[in-house]
C-alpha positions in Angstrom: 203.0 165.9 -10.1 202.3 162.9 -12.6 206.6 163.6 -12.7 207.2 162.4 -9.1 204.6 159.0 -9.4 206.5 158.1 -12.5 210.0 157.9 -10.3 208.0 156.3 -7.0 208.9 152.4 -8.8 212.5 153.1 -9.6 212.4 155.0 -5.0 211.2 151.9 -4.1 213.6 149.5 -6.2 216.3 151.9 -4.5 214.3 151.3 -1.0 214.4 147.6 -1.2 218.3 147.7 -3.0 218.8 149.3 0.9 217.1 147.4 2.9 218.7 144.1 1.6 221.6 145.3 1.2 221.7 145.5 4.8 219.6 143.0 5.4 223.0 140.9 4.4 225.0 143.0 5.9 224.2 142.1 9.7 223.5 138.0 8.6 225.8 135.6 9.2 227.5 133.6 6.5 228.9 130.5 8.9 225.7 130.1 10.6 224.4 127.0 9.9 220.8 125.5 11.1 221.9 122.3 13.6 218.1 121.6 13.9 219.1 118.1 14.6 221.9 118.7 17.4 219.9 116.2 20.8 218.0 114.3 18.3 217.7 110.8 17.4 219.2 109.6 14.0 216.6 109.6 11.5 215.1 106.0 10.6 215.0 106.1 6.9 216.0 102.9 4.8 219.5 103.0 2.8 220.4 100.1 1.2 225.3 99.5 1.5 226.8 100.9 -1.0 227.5 96.5 -2.2 223.6 96.0 -2.2 221.5 94.2 0.2 218.6 94.8 1.4 217.7 98.5 3.2 218.2 99.3 6.9 216.8 101.9 8.8 219.6 104.7 9.2 219.3 104.8 12.8 219.8 101.1 13.5 222.3 101.0 11.4 224.7 103.0 13.3 225.9 101.9 16.2 227.5 104.6 17.8 229.1 106.2 19.1 230.6 107.5 15.1 230.2 109.8 12.6 228.3 109.6 9.5 229.3 111.0 6.4 226.7 112.3 3.5 229.3 112.8 0.7 228.8 112.0 -3.3 231.6 111.0 -5.8 230.5 114.3 -7.7 231.6 116.0 -4.5 235.1 117.7 -5.1 235.2 119.0 -1.7 234.5 115.1 -0.4 237.9 114.7 -2.6 239.3 117.4 -0.4 238.2 115.9 3.2 238.9 112.4 2.2 242.3 112.4 4.2 241.0 113.6 7.8 237.9 110.9 7.6 241.1 108.3 6.4 242.8 109.8 9.8 239.9 109.1 12.1 238.9 105.7 10.8 243.0 105.4 12.2 242.7 106.5 15.2 239.5 103.5 15.5 237.0 105.7 15.1 234.0 104.4 13.5 232.3 106.1 10.8 229.1 105.3 8.2 228.3 106.9 5.2 225.9 107.9 3.0 226.5 108.1 -0.4 223.9 111.1 -1.1 222.3 111.5 -4.4 224.9 109.0 -6.1 224.8 105.5 -7.8 226.1 103.0 -5.7 228.5 102.1 -8.7 230.2 105.5 -8.7 230.1 105.7 -5.0 232.4 102.2 -5.0 234.7 103.4 -7.7 234.8 106.7 -5.4 236.8 104.5 -2.7 238.5 101.9 -3.9 240.0 105.2 -5.7 240.6 107.4 -1.9 240.3 104.2 0.2 238.0 103.3 2.4 237.2 105.6 5.7 234.0 103.3 6.0 232.8 100.4 8.6 229.7 100.3 6.8 229.0 102.5 3.5 225.2 103.3 3.1 223.1 104.2 -1.1 220.9 107.0 -1.1 220.9 107.6 -5.1 217.3 109.7 -4.3 218.6 111.9 -1.7 215.8 111.0 0.7 218.3 111.5 3.4 218.3 114.9 2.8 215.2 115.6 4.4 215.4 113.6 7.2 219.3 114.9 8.0 218.7 118.6 6.8 220.8 118.2 4.8 222.4 121.1 2.7 224.4 120.1 0.6 227.7 117.4 0.5 229.7 117.1 2.7 227.9 116.9 6.4 229.2 115.1 9.1 227.3 114.4 12.3 228.3 112.8 15.1 226.1 110.4 16.8 226.5 108.9 20.4 225.8 105.4 21.6 222.2 106.1 22.2 222.1 107.2 18.5 221.9 111.2 19.2 223.0 113.6 17.0 225.8 115.4 19.4 227.3 117.8 16.9 227.5 118.8 13.3 230.0 120.4 10.9 228.6 121.3 7.5 231.1 121.4 4.8 234.8 119.5 4.5 236.1 118.0 7.3 240.2 119.6 7.8 242.0 118.7 11.4 240.5 121.1 13.5 237.2 119.8 12.0 237.5 116.0 12.6 239.5 116.6 15.7 235.8 118.9 16.8 233.3 115.7 15.9 235.3 113.9 17.2 236.2 115.2 21.1 232.2 115.5 20.5 231.7 111.4 20.5 234.2 110.8 23.3 232.9 113.6 25.5 229.5 111.5 24.4 230.6 108.5 25.4 231.1 109.3 29.2 
């Protein structure tokens, strides 16, 4: 009997492993909760990258606009940057939030790649992360004229995602 008890911890470990694998296979890896869609843009106060007094994000963003969370240290942010420049060229207003980045690094990043933002705000402490529910950078939010988030995209923007967010802005303007 004591011999079987010696194998009990191993049997429990195998059972837990099987349960974990079963849960992992049923989980959708593309699922990203968009808890703020349909809610107003938060009022977290952020200062412009180029200096100045902090202003509430919900007042700084004059919708319809995209709010793009980026950082100079973020490789996927470099990948999505041409899409942001393309959207700017199409007349889409974009507000940037440099998340957990030093303002001087953010400015150098924008000077190097081009500045797609009507306004670039600095968030060196990552305060907007909690308010916006940021999982990582880049993330982009579509905000209507009333300041309500109408769509969100997590990860670097490709053409399809950028066009989907731009369409959400147009639809919210009607």
